[in-house]
C-alpha positions as CSV (number, residue, x, y, z in Angstrom):
1,X,-13.6,-3.1,8.0
2,X,-10.7,-1.8,10.2
3,X,-10.0,-3.9,13.2
4,X,-7.0,-1.9,14.5
5,X,-4.1,-4.2,13.5
6,X,-1.0,-2.0,12.6
7,X,1.2,-3.5,9.8
8,X,2.9,-2.6,6.6
9,X,1.2,-2.7,3.2
10,X,3.4,-5.6,1.9
11,X,2.0,-7.9,4.6
12,X,-1.8,-7.3,3.9
13,X,-3.6,-10.3,2.4
14,X,-5.2,-10.1,-1.0
15,X,-8.7,-8.6,-1.1
16,X,-8.3,-7.2,2.4
17,X,-8.9,-3.4,2.7
18,X,-6.6,-1.3,4.8
19,X,-6.2,2.4,5.7
20,X,-2.9,4.2,5.3
21,X,-1.4,5.7,8.5
22,X,1.8,7.1,7.1
23,X,4.7,6.6,4.6
24,X,7.9,5.7,6.4
25,X,10.5,6.5,3.7
26,X,13.2,9.1,3.6
27,X,13.6,9.0,-0.2
28,X,11.8,12.1,-1.5
29,X,11.4,10.8,-5.0
30,X,9.6,7.6,-3.8
31,X,7.6,9.6,-1.2
32,X,6.4,12.1,-3.9
33,X,5.6,9.2,-6.3
34,X,3.4,7.5,-3.7
35,X,1.6,10.8,-3.1
36,X,1.0,11.0,-6.8
37,X,-0.6,7.5,-6.7
38,X,-3.0,8.6,-4.0
39,X,-1.2,6.9,-1.2
40,X,-1.9,9.5,1.5
41,X,-3.1,9.3,5.1
42,X,-6.5,7.8,5.5
43,X,-6.6,6.4,1.9
44,X,-8.2,3.0,1.6
45,X,-6.0,0.4,-0.3
46,X,-6.9,-3.1,-1.3
47,X,-4.3,-5.6,-2.6
48,X,-5.8,-7.3,-5.7
49,X,-3.2,-9.5,-7.4
50,X,0.3,-10.8,-6.9
51,X,3.0,-10.9,-9.6
52,X,4.3,-14.3,-10.6
53,X,7.3,-14.2,-8.4
54,X,5.6,-12.2,-5.6
55,X,7.9,-9.2,-6.2
56,X,5.1,-6.9,-7.1
57,X,1.4,-6.5,-6.1
58,X,-1.4,-4.7,-7.8
59,X,-3.3,-2.4,-5.4
60,X,-6.7,-0.7,-5.8
61,X,-6.4,2.9,-4.7
62,X,-9.2,5.4,-5.3
63,X,-10.6,3.6,-8.3
64,X,-7.2,3.1,-9.9
65,X,-5.0,0.0,-9.9
66,X,-1.3,0.5,-9.5
67,X,1.6,-2.0,-8.9
68,X,4.2,-1.6,-6.2
69,X,7.4,-3.5,-5.5
70,X,7.5,-5.3,-2.2
71,X,10.2,-3.1,-0.8
72,X,8.3,0.1,-1.7
73,X,5.1,-1.3,-0.1
74,X,7.0,-2.2,3.0
75,X,7.5,1.6,3.7
76,X,3.7,2.2,3.9
77,X,2.2,1.8,7.4
78,X,-1.4,0.7,7.4
79,X,-4.1,-0.4,9.8
80,X,-6.3,-3.4,9.0
């Protein structure tokens, strides 16, 4: 349930769903890769698992699980 708190994807707690607002990244390669993963405006994303060192997190996006590095997830603005 969205409460209206604006943050970045890397700061969302595990098992908390959020909605993508935009991708704030100038790197076209990374931007296109995120679009391929289904990270687009209004997509619902849920962080599921953290890696051992906390560098990566597995996210549920449109019935698929993908892993993103913390620095890549920090460029995705979401609303909780």
